[in-house]
C-alpha positions as CSV (number, residue, x, y, z in Angstrom):
1,M,-102.9,-16.9,9.7
2,A,-102.2,-13.5,8.4
3,L,-103.5,-10.4,10.7
4,Q,-106.8,-9.4,9.8
5,A,-108.9,-6.2,9.2
6,T,-112.3,-5.7,9.5
7,P,-114.0,-3.7,6.3
8,V,-114.3,-0.6,8.3
9,E,-110.5,-1.1,9.2
10,A,-109.2,-2.1,5.8
11,K,-110.7,1.4,4.5
12,Q,-108.7,3.4,7.4
13,V,-105.4,1.3,6.0
14,L,-106.0,2.2,2.7
15,A,-106.7,5.6,3.4
16,K,-103.2,6.0,5.4
17,N,-100.9,4.7,2.2
18,I,-103.1,6.9,-0.3
19,R,-101.8,9.8,1.7
20,A,-98.6,8.3,2.0
21,G,-98.8,7.5,-1.7
22,L,-98.5,3.8,-1.6
23,V,-100.0,1.3,-2.8
24,S,-102.0,-1.6,-1.2
25,M,-103.1,-4.8,-2.1
26,L,-106.3,-5.6,-0.6
27,K,-106.8,-9.5,-0.3
28,G,-109.6,-11.4,1.0
29,S,-112.2,-14.1,-0.1
30,P,-114.8,-13.5,-3.2
31,G,-117.8,-11.3,-1.6
32,T,-116.1,-9.6,1.3
33,A,-116.5,-6.4,-0.2
34,K,-113.1,-5.3,-1.6
35,S,-114.6,-3.6,-4.4
36,A,-116.8,-1.7,-2.7
37,I,-114.5,-0.8,0.1
38,V,-112.2,0.8,-3.0
39,R,-115.3,2.8,-4.7
40,E,-116.2,3.3,-1.4
41,L,-112.7,5.6,-0.9
42,A,-112.8,6.9,-4.1
43,E,-115.7,9.0,-3.8
44,E,-114.9,10.0,-0.4
45,Y,-111.3,11.2,-1.8
46,N,-113.8,13.0,-5.2
47,L,-111.2,10.6,-7.0
48,K,-112.8,9.1,-10.5
49,I,-112.0,5.6,-10.9
50,I,-110.1,3.7,-13.2
51,D,-111.2,-0.2,-13.0
52,F,-108.5,-2.4,-14.5
53,R,-108.4,-6.0,-14.1
54,L,-105.1,-7.4,-14.8
55,S,-106.7,-11.2,-15.7
56,Q,-107.8,-9.1,-18.2
57,C,-104.7,-7.4,-19.5
58,D,-101.6,-8.6,-21.3
59,P,-98.3,-6.5,-20.7
60,T,-98.6,-4.6,-23.7
61,D,-101.5,-3.0,-21.8
62,L,-99.2,-1.8,-19.1
63,L,-96.4,-0.7,-20.8
64,G,-98.0,1.1,-23.9
65,F,-98.0,0.1,-27.7
66,P,-94.5,-0.1,-29.4
67,S,-94.8,2.9,-31.9
68,I,-92.1,4.2,-34.3
69,N,-91.1,7.5,-35.1
70,T,-90.2,8.4,-39.1
71,E,-88.5,11.1,-38.4
72,T,-85.8,9.5,-35.6
73,N,-86.1,6.3,-36.9
74,K,-86.4,5.1,-33.3
75,A,-89.5,3.2,-31.6
76,S,-91.2,3.9,-28.0
77,Y,-93.8,3.3,-26.2
78,V,-96.9,5.2,-26.4
79,P,-98.9,4.5,-23.2
80,F,-103.3,4.0,-23.7
81,D,-105.4,6.4,-22.9
82,T,-107.2,4.4,-20.2
83,F,-104.2,6.4,-17.5
84,P,-103.7,9.8,-16.3
85,L,-100.5,11.4,-17.7
86,E,-98.8,14.6,-15.8
87,D,-100.4,16.7,-18.4
88,D,-103.9,15.7,-18.5
89,E,-106.2,17.8,-16.9
90,L,-108.3,16.7,-13.7
91,P,-111.6,14.8,-14.9
92,E,-114.4,17.5,-14.5
93,G,-115.0,17.8,-10.6
94,K,-113.1,15.3,-9.6
95,D,-109.8,15.9,-7.8
96,G,-108.0,13.2,-9.7
97,W,-108.2,9.8,-10.0
98,L,-108.0,6.0,-8.3
99,I,-106.6,3.6,-10.3
100,F,-108.1,0.0,-9.1
101,L,-105.9,-2.4,-10.1
102,D,-108.5,-5.2,-9.7
103,E,-107.8,-8.7,-9.6
104,L,-104.0,-7.8,-9.8
105,N,-102.5,-11.9,-8.6
106,G,-104.9,-13.0,-11.4
107,G,-102.6,-11.8,-13.9
108,D,-100.2,-14.0,-15.1
109,R,-96.9,-13.7,-14.4
110,S,-95.6,-11.6,-17.4
111,T,-98.5,-9.3,-17.0
112,Q,-97.5,-8.7,-13.4
113,K,-93.9,-7.6,-14.5
114,G,-95.6,-5.4,-16.8
115,A,-97.2,-3.9,-13.9
116,Y,-93.9,-2.9,-12.2
117,K,-93.1,0.3,-13.6
118,L,-96.5,1.1,-12.9
119,I,-96.6,0.5,-9.7
120,D,-93.2,1.2,-8.5
121,D,-92.3,4.3,-10.6
122,K,-95.8,5.4,-11.6
123,M,-95.1,5.3,-15.0
124,V,-96.4,3.8,-18.2
125,G,-95.0,3.8,-22.0
126,G,-92.0,5.9,-20.2
127,K,-94.2,8.4,-19.3
128,K,-95.2,9.8,-15.9
129,L,-98.7,9.7,-13.8
130,H,-100.0,12.3,-13.0
131,P,-99.6,13.5,-9.4
132,R,-103.0,13.4,-9.0
133,V,-103.0,9.3,-9.3
134,A,-103.3,6.7,-6.4
135,I,-103.0,3.4,-7.1
136,I,-105.0,0.0,-5.2
137,G,-104.8,-3.5,-5.9
138,A,-107.0,-6.2,-4.7
139,G,-107.7,-9.7,-5.6
140,N,-108.4,-13.6,-3.6
141,L,-106.6,-15.4,-1.3
142,D,-104.8,-18.1,-2.7
143,T,-106.4,-20.2,-0.6
144,D,-110.2,-19.9,-2.1
145,A,-109.9,-21.8,-5.6
146,A,-110.3,-18.5,-7.0
147,L,-108.9,-16.6,-9.8
148,V,-105.3,-16.8,-9.0
149,E,-101.6,-16.5,-9.7
150,E,-98.7,-16.9,-8.0
151,M,-97.1,-13.5,-7.1
152,S,-93.4,-12.8,-7.1
153,T,-91.8,-11.8,-4.1
154,A,-90.7,-9.0,-6.2
155,M,-94.3,-7.9,-6.7
156,Q,-95.2,-8.7,-3.4
157,S,-92.5,-6.0,-1.7
158,R,-93.8,-3.5,-3.9
159,L,-97.2,-3.4,-2.3
160,C,-98.7,-2.8,1.0
161,H,-100.7,-5.4,2.0
162,I,-104.0,-6.0,3.7
163,Q,-106.1,-8.8,4.2
164,I,-109.8,-8.2,4.5
165,R,-112.5,-10.7,6.7
166,P,-116.2,-10.6,6.8
167,D,-117.1,-8.7,10.3
168,N,-121.3,-9.1,10.8
169,N,-121.4,-6.0,12.7
170,N,-119.8,-3.9,9.8
171,W,-122.0,-5.5,7.2
172,L,-125.0,-4.4,9.6
173,D,-123.8,-0.8,10.2
174,W,-123.5,-0.7,6.7
175,A,-126.6,-2.5,5.2
176,T,-128.7,-0.5,7.6
177,G,-127.2,2.6,6.4
178,A,-127.8,2.1,2.9
179,G,-131.2,1.0,3.3
180,I,-131.0,-3.0,2.6
181,D,-134.7,-4.1,3.3
182,T,-134.9,-4.7,7.4
183,R,-136.1,-8.6,6.6
184,I,-132.5,-9.1,5.7
185,T,-131.0,-7.4,8.2
186,S,-133.0,-9.1,10.9
187,F,-132.5,-12.2,9.5
188,I,-128.8,-11.7,9.7
189,R,-128.7,-10.8,13.2
190,F,-131.4,-13.9,14.4
191,K,-128.7,-16.4,11.7
192,P,-125.2,-14.2,12.0
193,S,-123.8,-17.1,10.4
194,N,-125.9,-17.1,7.4
195,L,-124.1,-13.9,6.2
196,Y,-121.0,-15.6,4.6
197,T,-121.0,-19.1,3.8
198,F,-118.3,-19.3,1.3
199,D,-116.3,-22.6,1.7
200,P,-113.5,-23.1,-0.1
201,E,-113.0,-26.9,0.4
202,K,-116.6,-26.9,-1.9
203,A,-115.6,-24.4,-4.3
204,E,-116.1,-26.5,-7.5
205,T,-119.6,-28.0,-6.0
206,Q,-120.7,-25.0,-4.2
207,E,-122.3,-22.7,-7.3
208,T,-123.3,-19.8,-5.3
209,Y,-123.2,-19.1,-1.6
210,A,-124.4,-16.5,0.7
211,C,-121.7,-13.3,1.6
212,Y,-121.8,-9.1,1.0
213,R,-122.3,-9.1,-2.7
214,T,-124.7,-12.3,-2.8
215,W,-127.4,-10.6,-0.4
216,E,-127.6,-7.1,-2.0
217,F,-128.8,-9.4,-5.0
218,A,-131.2,-10.9,-2.2
219,H,-132.3,-6.7,-1.3
220,K,-133.1,-6.2,-5.0
221,Q,-135.5,-9.8,-5.6
222,L,-137.1,-9.1,-2.7
223,Q,-138.2,-5.5,-4.0
224,Q,-139.5,-7.9,-6.8
225,C,-141.4,-10.5,-5.2
226,G,-144.2,-8.5,-3.4
227,D,-146.0,-11.0,-0.8
228,V,-142.9,-13.6,-0.9
229,L,-145.0,-16.4,0.7
230,K,-147.3,-16.4,-2.4
231,D,-144.6,-16.1,-4.5
232,P,-144.1,-19.7,-6.0
233,T,-140.8,-18.7,-7.4
234,A,-139.5,-17.0,-4.2
235,L,-137.7,-19.7,-3.0
236,L,-135.4,-20.5,-6.7
237,T,-135.1,-16.9,-6.6
238,F,-133.3,-16.5,-3.7
239,A,-131.5,-20.2,-3.9
240,G,-129.9,-19.1,-7.1
241,S,-128.7,-16.3,-5.2
242,L,-127.4,-17.1,-2.0
243,G,-127.6,-20.7,-1.9
244,E,-130.6,-23.4,-0.9
245,G,-129.4,-24.0,2.4
246,V,-129.7,-20.3,3.2
247,A,-132.6,-19.5,1.2
248,R,-134.7,-22.4,2.6
249,E,-133.6,-20.8,6.0
250,F,-134.5,-16.9,4.8
251,M,-138.6,-18.2,3.6
252,A,-138.9,-19.6,7.1
253,F,-138.2,-16.7,8.7
254,M,-140.2,-14.8,6.1
255,R,-142.6,-17.0,7.6
256,I,-142.3,-15.2,11.1
257,Y,-142.0,-12.2,10.1
258,S,-145.8,-12.8,8.5
259,T,-147.0,-13.1,11.9
260,L,-145.9,-9.7,13.6
261,P,-148.4,-7.9,15.2
262,T,-148.9,-4.7,12.2
263,I,-147.3,-1.2,12.5
264,I,-150.6,0.3,12.3
265,S,-152.1,-1.9,15.2
266,I,-148.9,-1.2,17.6
267,I,-149.2,2.6,17.3
268,S,-152.6,2.4,18.0
269,N,-152.5,0.8,20.9
270,P,-148.8,0.4,21.9
271,T,-149.0,-0.5,25.7
272,N,-151.4,-3.4,25.2
273,I,-150.3,-5.2,22.4
274,E,-148.6,-8.6,23.2
275,V,-145.0,-8.8,22.8
276,P,-143.2,-11.6,21.4
277,K,-141.0,-14.1,23.0
278,E,-139.4,-15.9,20.4
279,P,-136.0,-14.7,19.7
280,G,-136.6,-14.8,15.7
281,T,-139.9,-13.1,16.3
282,Q,-137.9,-10.3,18.4
283,Y,-135.6,-10.1,15.9
284,A,-138.1,-9.5,13.1
285,L,-140.4,-7.1,15.2
286,S,-136.9,-4.9,16.1
287,G,-136.4,-4.3,12.6
288,A,-140.1,-3.4,11.3
289,L,-139.9,-0.8,13.9
290,A,-136.8,0.7,12.8
291,Q,-137.7,0.8,9.5
292,N,-141.3,2.3,9.8
293,A,-140.4,4.8,12.4
294,D,-140.7,8.3,11.5
295,A,-141.6,11.5,13.1
296,D,-145.3,11.6,13.4
297,N,-145.0,7.7,15.2
298,I,-142.0,8.1,17.2
299,D,-143.7,8.1,20.5
300,P,-146.3,5.3,20.2
301,I,-143.4,2.9,18.5
302,M,-141.0,3.9,21.2
303,E,-143.6,3.1,24.0
304,F,-144.0,-0.5,22.4
305,T,-140.2,-0.3,22.2
306,N,-139.6,0.4,25.5
307,R,-141.4,-3.0,26.4
308,L,-139.4,-5.1,24.2
309,P,-136.5,-6.5,25.9
310,M,-133.0,-4.4,26.9
311,E,-131.3,-6.3,24.0
312,F,-133.6,-6.0,21.4
313,Q,-134.0,-2.2,22.6
314,V,-130.8,-1.3,21.7
315,I,-131.3,-3.2,18.4
316,T,-134.2,-1.0,17.4
317,I,-132.7,2.5,18.9
318,R,-129.6,1.7,16.8
319,D,-131.2,0.8,13.4
320,M,-133.5,3.1,13.7
321,L,-131.2,6.7,13.6
322,K,-129.1,4.5,10.9
323,R,-131.9,4.9,8.8
324,S,-133.1,8.3,10.3
325,P,-130.9,9.9,11.9
326,A,-133.5,12.9,12.3
327,L,-135.1,11.0,14.6
328,K,-131.8,11.4,17.2
329,T,-133.6,15.0,17.9
330,S,-137.0,13.5,18.7
331,A,-138.2,13.8,22.5
332,P,-138.9,10.0,23.0
333,I,-135.4,8.9,21.3
334,K,-133.2,11.8,23.9
335,L,-135.2,10.5,26.3
336,W,-134.3,6.9,26.0
337,V,-130.6,7.7,24.9
338,A,-130.1,9.7,28.7
339,T,-131.6,6.5,30.5
340,N,-129.7,4.2,28.4
341,N,-126.7,5.2,26.7
342,K,-124.5,2.9,28.4
343,E,-126.5,0.5,26.9
344,L,-126.7,2.0,23.7
345,Y,-122.3,2.9,23.3
């Protein structure tokens, strides 16, 4: 098995290669956030992203369009305006461009050959790219029964290869900071194996599956369901994104979530509300506490949180600070961190 990187590690390696002027090839199974990582990098480096998919191209798109100069009676290649050339002005408000060659190994051999000069010499149609252009390629694994063509050794040697793998902790950190519904993040903590269920051996029969991408779909769907347990089409909705098996487990978790003590009751009586004993309920409760904590209720919420088992105190505090970083300065959080610093970090 190839050496694999988490999404965080992959982004760090990609950044190094950008600074070194090299072209990376980010490979991974479908739905492992390859595109999201590249877009995050473009945002961090203040680059305008140009999404260019080789699976939808032919060599002319990369080499330029043949044109005849009537004065010299010679032909040359004229590059398409997709690519920023050395005399072009920087895009407004940006420091350059990031050309994202998505589905790089999805292009046929002739298209891949057409990309050699772009990748190797930073040229297209006989013209040099702008010096503020970075290039990253991405594609699926050969073993995933996805859109993949064999890459020549000549193409492989022109790229710096990074293989990505799913990582629950990376995704949960991202999802919590991005405001993904706490019912989803709590469920993934409770059933980690349901974050990513793609199976290449079942690719032909597996209509859809749970992955980074489809959990984002489920988050958006969840916002449209109202009372999920009273929505007669909720299971069908989630099954269409996550697959039937994961959707059924998620709905079962929703029933656990519905039995939690309300945040209002916890705030009103944090010392006497019964602390649930079942792990599934504790995961659900940790997420609910983290999502609802604010400057006005942090004292009673922390009073109740301190009654949870230490594992769930840590989960609650980490999620709380990801969702509401300003709470770090509140007195009960500062006291908890000072007392339990080793547990948190």
